[in-house]
C-alpha distance (Angstrom), angle and dihedral (degrees) to the residues before:
residue distance angle dihedral
M1 . . .
T2 3.81 . .
Q3 3.77 111.3 .
H4 3.87 114.4 -144.9
T5 3.75 121.7 -155.5
A6 3.79 134.1 -167.0
T7 3.73 89.2 -89.4
S8 3.76 96.6 48.5
D9 3.74 118.1 118.7
V10 3.83 106.8 -101.8
G11 3.75 89.1 -146.7
D12 3.81 94.8 59.2
P13 3.84 109.9 121.3
L14 3.73 119.7 -116.1
P15 3.85 118.7 -115.0
L16 3.82 113.3 -91.5
E17 3.73 91.3 -132.6
A18 3.79 130.6 30.7
P19 3.81 115.1 -153.1
Q20 3.75 112.8 -112.0
P21 3.82 117.2 -117.0
R22 3.89 115.8 -106.1
F23 3.68 121.3 -133.9
H24 3.85 131.5 -170.7
R25 3.81 111.9 -110.2
P26 3.82 109.8 -123.4
G27 3.87 113.3 -104.8
E28 3.75 142.3 149.1
D29 3.83 93.1 -96.7
L30 3.79 91.5 50.7
A31 3.79 92.3 47.9
A32 3.82 91.0 48.3
A33 3.82 91.0 48.8
M34 3.87 90.1 53.5
E35 3.77 91.0 52.2
C36 3.77 97.4 38.2
V37 3.79 112.4 132.8
R38 3.80 94.7 -166.2
C39 3.86 90.2 55.3
K40 3.75 90.0 52.9
E41 3.82 90.3 50.0
Q42 3.78 90.8 51.7
G43 3.84 91.7 48.4
I44 3.89 96.4 -110.5
S45 3.70 109.0 153.0
V46 3.78 130.7 -137.9
P47 3.82 109.3 -65.0
P48 3.78 112.1 -96.6
G49 3.80 112.2 -99.4
G50 3.79 91.3 24.7
A51 3.80 122.8 114.4
P52 3.80 118.5 -122.0
R53 3.85 117.9 -99.6
R54 3.73 114.0 -77.0
L55 3.75 113.2 -114.4
T56 3.83 122.3 -125.3
N57 3.77 116.3 -118.0
S58 3.81 91.5 -101.9
E59 3.88 92.3 49.6
A60 3.82 90.1 47.4
K61 3.83 92.3 51.6
R62 3.86 91.5 49.3
A63 3.73 91.0 48.5
K64 3.78 91.3 50.2
K65 3.85 92.1 49.0
E66 3.88 88.9 50.1
R67 3.82 90.7 53.4
K68 3.71 93.0 49.2
R69 3.82 90.8 47.6
A70 3.82 92.0 50.7
Q71 3.86 89.5 48.1
A72 3.77 92.2 51.5
E73 3.80 92.0 49.1
A74 3.78 91.2 51.6
R75 3.78 91.5 50.3
A76 3.78 91.9 48.2
K77 3.87 93.0 56.3
P78 3.75 115.1 97.3
Q79 3.73 112.0 -101.6
V80 3.76 113.3 -128.1
K81 3.82 112.9 -151.0
V82 3.77 111.5 -136.9
P83 3.79 115.8 -143.7
A84 3.77 114.5 -111.9
D85 3.83 91.7 -117.0
R86 3.81 92.6 53.4
R87 3.77 98.5 48.0
R88 3.75 114.2 116.2
V89 3.82 109.1 -107.7
P90 3.78 125.7 -177.9
R91 3.79 110.6 -89.7
M92 3.72 126.2 -141.9
G93 3.80 119.7 -102.9
P94 3.80 125.2 -145.8
H95 3.79 92.4 -91.9
H96 3.83 91.5 52.9
A97 3.81 91.0 47.9
E98 3.83 92.0 46.6
F99 3.86 90.6 51.8
F100 3.81 93.1 49.4
R101 3.81 94.0 46.0
D102 3.78 89.9 51.1
L103 3.83 91.7 47.2
W104 3.91 92.0 47.7
A105 3.87 91.8 48.2
R106 3.80 90.7 48.9
T107 3.75 92.5 48.3
A108 3.82 91.8 50.4
A109 3.88 91.6 45.9
E110 3.85 89.7 53.6
R111 3.91 87.1 52.8
A112 3.87 89.9 -126.2
G113 3.78 101.6 172.7
T114 3.74 120.3 12.4
F115 3.79 95.8 -153.3
P116 3.89 131.6 41.0
D117 3.90 95.9 -98.1
A118 3.79 92.8 50.4
R119 3.87 92.9 43.6
L120 3.86 87.5 52.2
L121 3.74 89.6 51.0
A122 3.77 92.4 47.3
L123 3.85 92.8 52.2
T124 3.77 89.5 51.7
F125 3.75 93.0 51.4
A126 3.84 91.9 44.3
L127 3.80 91.6 50.8
R128 3.77 91.8 52.2
G129 3.87 95.0 43.3
A130 3.82 97.9 37.9
L131 3.84 93.8 111.7
R132 3.81 104.8 34.3
G133 3.80 104.7 20.9
Q134 3.79 89.4 -118.2
A135 3.82 133.5 94.8
N136 3.71 133.8 -171.0
F137 3.88 114.3 -138.4
T138 3.79 136.5 176.2
G139 3.74 136.7 -168.8
Q140 3.85 88.2 -106.7
D141 3.82 88.4 60.2
L142 3.78 89.1 56.0
R143 3.81 92.2 50.7
I144 3.80 91.1 50.7
L145 3.77 89.4 57.2
R146 3.83 91.2 55.6
L147 3.76 94.7 -137.2
E148 3.79 116.5 -174.5
D149 3.80 92.2 -140.8
A150 3.79 112.5 8.9
H151 3.81 92.7 -176.5
A152 3.75 93.3 53.4
A153 3.79 91.4 47.4
L154 3.80 93.1 51.0
S155 3.78 91.6 45.0
D156 3.84 89.2 54.1
L157 3.77 88.6 56.6
T158 3.82 100.4 40.5
S159 3.92 99.3 41.8
P160 3.86 93.5 67.7
G161 3.84 91.0 42.5
W162 3.83 96.1 -112.8
L163 3.80 89.2 122.9
D164 3.86 117.5 37.1
T165 3.84 104.9 -147.5
T166 3.70 139.2 71.0
P167 3.87 126.9 -96.9
E168 3.78 92.4 -125.2
R169 3.82 92.8 53.5
V170 3.84 92.5 54.5
I171 3.82 95.4 42.3
E172 3.84 91.4 50.9
A173 3.75 96.6 43.1
D174 3.83 117.5 107.6
A175 3.88 133.0 -171.5
A176 3.81 91.9 -87.5
N177 3.80 92.5 53.2
P178 3.78 109.0 23.1
A179 3.88 118.0 -175.5
L180 3.80 112.0 -108.5
C181 3.78 105.1 -143.7
D182 3.78 124.7 -167.7
L183 3.80 120.7 -140.6
P184 3.91 102.5 -160.8
S185 3.89 95.5 -168.7
L186 3.89 88.9 56.8
A187 3.72 98.3 47.4
G188 3.71 112.7 128.5
G189 3.83 94.1 26.3
P190 3.77 110.6 -91.4
W191 3.81 90.6 -156.3
K192 3.79 121.7 68.3
V193 3.81 96.6 -148.8
G194 3.72 134.1 118.6
N195 3.80 126.3 -110.2
G196 3.79 91.1 -102.1
V197 3.87 89.6 66.7
R198 3.77 93.0 46.8
S199 3.77 93.5 44.4
R200 3.83 92.8 49.5
A201 3.81 92.3 49.5
S202 3.81 90.6 48.5
G203 3.71 93.5 49.2
W204 3.82 93.6 49.6
F205 3.86 89.3 52.0
M206 3.69 93.0 53.4
R207 3.82 93.9 44.3
T208 3.79 91.0 50.3
L209 3.86 92.3 50.0
A210 3.83 88.5 49.4
H211 3.83 94.8 46.6
K212 3.80 113.3 134.6
K213 3.77 90.5 -114.9
M214 3.85 90.0 58.1
R215 3.76 96.0 54.3
K216 3.89 113.4 132.4
K217 3.84 88.0 -3.5
P218 3.84 120.4 135.2
N219 3.80 120.2 -102.4
R220 3.74 93.8 -112.9
L221 3.76 89.1 61.6
R222 3.80 93.9 43.8
L223 3.80 91.6 49.5
L224 3.82 94.3 52.5
A225 3.82 91.1 44.6
A226 3.88 89.1 54.3
H227 3.74 91.7 45.7
L228 3.79 92.8 53.2
A229 3.82 93.4 45.9
L230 3.78 90.1 50.0
H231 3.80 92.4 54.3
A232 3.83 94.0 44.8
E233 3.76 119.7 115.6
P234 3.75 118.7 -124.0
G235 3.73 90.1 -94.8
G236 3.88 90.2 54.1
R237 3.86 96.3 -106.3
I238 3.89 112.3 143.3
R239 3.77 128.2 -164.1
V240 3.86 113.7 169.9
P241 3.85 127.6 160.3
A242 3.77 108.4 -111.5
A243 3.81 93.6 -132.3
E244 3.81 91.1 51.2
A245 3.81 89.9 52.6
V246 3.83 92.3 49.0
D247 3.84 91.0 49.7
A248 3.87 96.0 42.6
C249 3.82 91.6 52.8
A250 3.79 97.6 37.7
L251 3.79 92.4 -122.7
S252 3.81 124.2 166.9
G253 3.82 94.6 -117.1
T254 3.74 147.0 -58.9
G255 3.77 92.0 -58.2
E256 3.81 90.8 63.3
L257 3.79 89.9 42.9
A258 3.93 91.5 53.9
E259 3.86 88.9 50.0
L260 3.81 92.6 52.1
L261 3.77 94.7 43.5
T262 3.91 87.8 53.4
W263 3.84 88.3 49.7
L264 3.81 92.7 49.9
T265 3.85 89.4 50.4
E266 3.82 92.2 52.4
I267 3.78 93.4 52.1
S268 3.80 90.5 47.4
W269 3.81 97.5 -115.3
I270 3.84 90.9 126.4
E271 3.80 134.3 13.6
G272 3.77 137.3 -168.7
L273 3.83 92.4 41.5
S274 3.78 115.7 -169.4
A275 3.83 138.9 159.3
D276 3.76 118.2 -151.3
G277 3.80 123.9 168.5
G278 3.81 93.5 -17.5
V279 3.85 94.1 -50.4
V280 3.75 122.3 116.9
G281 3.79 114.6 -137.0
A282 3.77 126.5 -167.6
S283 3.81 145.5 127.0
L284 3.74 131.5 -123.4
T285 3.84 112.6 -113.7
E286 3.74 126.8 -120.5
V287 3.78 90.3 -91.4
T288 3.84 97.0 50.0
L289 3.81 97.6 35.4
P290 3.89 93.3 94.6
L291 3.84 85.9 67.8
A292 3.75 92.4 70.0
Y293 3.74 116.2 95.7
Q294 3.71 118.5 -96.7
P295 3.82 118.3 -124.1
L296 3.79 121.3 -123.8
P297 3.81 114.8 -97.7
P298 3.82 114.6 -106.1
P299 3.79 112.0 -87.5
T300 3.79 116.1 -94.2
P301 3.81 108.9 -107.4
P302 3.77 110.6 -118.3
R303 3.84 115.9 -102.0
T304 3.78 96.0 -116.9
V305 3.74 130.8 146.2
P306 3.76 126.2 -159.4
A307 3.74 120.5 -93.5
T308 3.87 115.9 -95.5
T309 3.82 96.1 -165.1
P310 3.80 129.5 61.2
L311 3.81 105.7 -92.9
D312 3.84 92.6 -154.6
V313 3.74 91.2 63.7
P314 3.89 117.9 84.9
V315 3.81 112.9 -99.6
A316 3.75 93.9 -121.6
D317 3.84 91.1 57.6
R318 3.68 94.7 47.3
A319 3.75 90.7 49.4
R320 3.73 93.0 50.3
D321 3.76 91.8 50.5
L322 3.84 90.3 54.1
V323 3.72 97.2 50.2
R324 3.82 105.8 30.1
G325 3.80 110.6 114.8
R326 3.80 92.9 3.8
E327 3.86 98.8 77.9
E328 3.80 94.1 103.5
R329 3.81 92.0 45.8
V330 3.85 91.5 53.3
A331 3.78 92.2 48.6
R332 3.76 91.7 49.5
W333 3.78 91.2 48.8
V334 3.87 89.4 52.5
D335 3.86 90.0 51.2
D336 3.83 90.7 49.9
Y337 3.79 91.2 49.2
R338 3.78 90.3 48.8
A339 3.80 90.8 49.7
E340 3.80 91.8 52.1
H341 3.84 99.7 41.6
G342 3.79 102.9 28.2
H343 3.79 92.3 -125.8
G344 3.85 138.9 58.5
P345 3.81 124.8 -81.7
S346 3.83 123.4 -109.0
W347 3.69 120.3 -110.9
S348 3.77 91.0 -105.7
A349 3.83 90.6 54.7
V350 3.77 91.0 55.1
A351 3.76 94.8 44.0
D352 3.90 90.1 49.5
A353 3.80 90.5 50.7
F354 3.74 96.0 53.2
A355 3.85 96.7 33.4
W356 3.79 96.1 -114.3
P357 3.80 119.1 159.5
P358 3.97 106.8 -71.6
R359 3.80 124.7 -135.2
Q360 3.78 94.2 -92.2
A361 3.80 93.1 54.7
P362 3.77 124.3 100.9
D363 3.75 91.7 -129.2
H364 3.85 95.6 50.3
D365 3.84 87.8 124.2
V366 3.75 86.4 75.1
T367 3.78 89.3 65.1
H368 3.75 90.6 50.7
E369 3.80 88.8 53.6
V370 3.86 91.3 49.4
F371 3.79 91.0 55.2
R372 3.83 89.9 48.2
L373 3.88 90.7 52.6
L374 3.83 90.9 48.6
A375 3.86 91.7 49.6
E376 3.83 91.1 44.7
G377 3.79 90.7 51.0
G378 3.76 92.5 48.1
W379 3.81 93.8 -119.1
L380 3.83 93.6 121.5
T381 3.75 130.8 30.7
G382 3.79 137.0 174.6
F383 3.76 95.8 71.3
G384 3.90 111.5 159.6
V385 3.84 92.2 32.7
P386 3.77 116.8 99.7
F387 3.79 107.5 -109.0
G388 3.75 89.9 -13.4
L389 3.83 97.6 123.9
R390 3.79 113.5 136.9
S391 3.72 139.8 156.8
G392 3.84 124.2 -93.6
R393 3.83 137.6 -176.6
G394 3.71 104.4 -76.2
T395 3.79 139.8 -179.2
P396 3.81 122.4 -139.1
V397 3.78 114.9 -87.7
């Protein structure tokens, strides 16, 4: 079945057919494998598809008492209240940050909002309508943004046609009847991302604006603080062209930018402020460092092992070389395994015992051919039955 992630295209068609799950058929060998003491001693887990062993009444009662005791101990422990600013919140990844940077740059390029309050409102609308070109908004949303003049900010977006609504309609809207506003420039969804990416970026923006260091601060400062945090590297280092910061936050010029940067340094939002060649350099502080995006973990290396057979030789020839003259020995080993465990071995156990290519090897198809030859010669039977492998009367291959 196709797995969709947060970055999947929401328009991708679903597969026509989903593969049906495969289950082991119940049988004596499967039951014996699930109860096998030797397998447990060797660290072999319950066979896939098999249910765990059913507990006896006394075991079930003991397990229930243990669960109740653990729950009581957990409730008895003193609950430590974590301050709101120290609670773990989901951080942005590189794809979230890239999406938001692109959206912010597009909003600035379209001149949506000619002053900081209007630009803040435009970014909020753009984040909500990034996928469908439409955004629901209410008067409460405006109050949360703490705009100095909500009507003026809305008029600044509606008069050039960037936002298709009226200021009165948005201001008077409530949760029961939100105002559905069209964003013509975002119609059709310019970004091929899922709602998870959009939602994470929007949540990060709101949390950054509501940070404890931004309390009772003007929106021009909050907007610049968010812009710097968005462009910070995972280690907190920031390098942003001054002209880009002025344009992105709809500031009056570099003079206002310098004033706000000094303010951000005084409240410990940034540190190590520098200006070299028209580029603003700084670093997030220990308090604001969690706002930087988190890099993706390194990819897990594939669990592969080198090939143990010559890959330039046909599979059938390699398999024949591995099994010729050893058929009886393999059959005898399977019988000994069955006598010890009470059930047949898995293919992996047989392959491991005779040093055949394991499942992770690129030449694992040789092992499949070996088993085919053993079945064809009658040396092994019980194929298709979980843990049903046993020896037969064979003839040399």
